[in-house]
C-alpha positions as CSV (number, residue, x, y, z in Angstrom):
1,X,135.7,113.8,104.5
2,X,133.3,112.8,102.1
3,X,132.7,112.0,98.4
4,X,130.5,113.1,95.5
5,X,130.0,111.5,92.0
6,X,128.9,113.9,89.6
7,X,127.6,113.7,86.0
8,X,127.6,116.9,83.8
9,X,125.2,116.7,81.2
10,X,125.2,119.3,78.1
11,X,127.8,120.7,75.7
12,X,130.4,119.6,77.8
13,X,132.8,117.8,75.7
14,X,135.4,119.7,73.7
15,X,135.2,122.7,75.5
16,X,138.0,122.6,77.9
17,X,135.8,121.2,80.8
18,X,138.2,118.6,82.1
19,X,141.0,121.0,82.5
20,X,139.1,123.6,84.0
21,X,137.5,120.9,86.4
22,X,141.1,119.6,87.3
23,X,142.4,123.3,88.1
24,X,139.4,123.9,90.3
25,X,139.5,120.7,92.1
26,X,143.0,121.2,92.9
27,X,142.6,124.8,94.2
28,X,140.2,123.1,96.7
29,X,142.7,120.3,97.7
30,X,140.3,117.7,96.5
31,X,141.2,114.1,95.4
32,X,139.4,112.1,92.9
33,X,139.3,112.3,89.0
34,X,137.4,113.9,86.0
35,X,137.0,112.1,82.7
36,X,134.8,112.0,79.6
37,X,132.1,109.5,79.4
38,X,131.2,107.6,75.9
39,X,127.8,109.0,76.0
40,X,128.9,112.5,75.7
41,X,128.9,113.6,79.4
42,X,131.6,114.4,82.0
43,X,132.1,112.0,85.2
44,X,133.7,113.5,88.1
45,X,134.6,111.8,91.6
46,X,135.4,114.2,94.1
47,X,136.5,113.6,97.9
48,X,137.5,116.0,100.6
49,X,135.4,118.5,102.8
50,X,132.0,118.8,102.1
51,X,132.0,122.7,101.9
52,X,135.0,122.6,99.4
53,X,133.3,120.1,97.3
54,X,130.2,122.3,97.2
55,X,132.3,125.2,96.4
56,X,134.2,123.4,93.6
57,X,130.8,122.2,91.9
58,X,129.6,125.6,92.2
59,X,132.7,127.3,90.5
60,X,132.6,124.4,87.6
61,X,128.9,125.4,87.0
62,X,129.7,129.1,87.1
63,X,132.5,128.6,84.7
64,X,130.4,126.7,82.0
65,X,127.1,128.5,82.4
66,X,125.4,127.9,79.2
67,X,127.2,124.5,78.6
68,X,125.7,122.3,81.5
69,X,122.2,121.6,80.9
70,X,122.0,119.1,84.0
71,X,124.1,118.1,87.1
72,X,123.6,114.9,88.7
73,X,125.0,114.4,92.2
74,X,125.4,111.4,94.4
75,X,126.9,110.8,97.7
76,X,129.5,108.0,97.8
77,X,131.7,106.7,100.7
78,X,135.2,108.0,100.8
79,X,137.8,106.3,99.4
80,X,141.4,106.7,100.4
81,X,143.0,105.1,97.2
82,X,142.7,108.6,95.7
83,X,145.4,110.8,96.9
84,X,145.3,113.4,94.5
85,X,143.1,114.9,91.8
86,X,143.5,113.5,88.1
87,X,142.1,113.6,84.8
88,X,141.7,110.3,83.4
89,X,140.8,108.7,80.1
């Protein structure tokens, strides 16, 4: 199991991004969270199998083609405190 901290940059707030990311992450049985950041980006922490995380990110990017300008991805240590995937505020 691994973790990724992801920042989506672009027109990603007010377009259903968090709810779509939530649905996709749950499809892959990932844990973590997604939330809007004050500077207009969306922050996401995903944990699970590396292939599932990669597929999740790809599906989100495909769903928001034209809205995402940049995606920053950083590897993070797996944290067992996350037992499901949530939308946080």
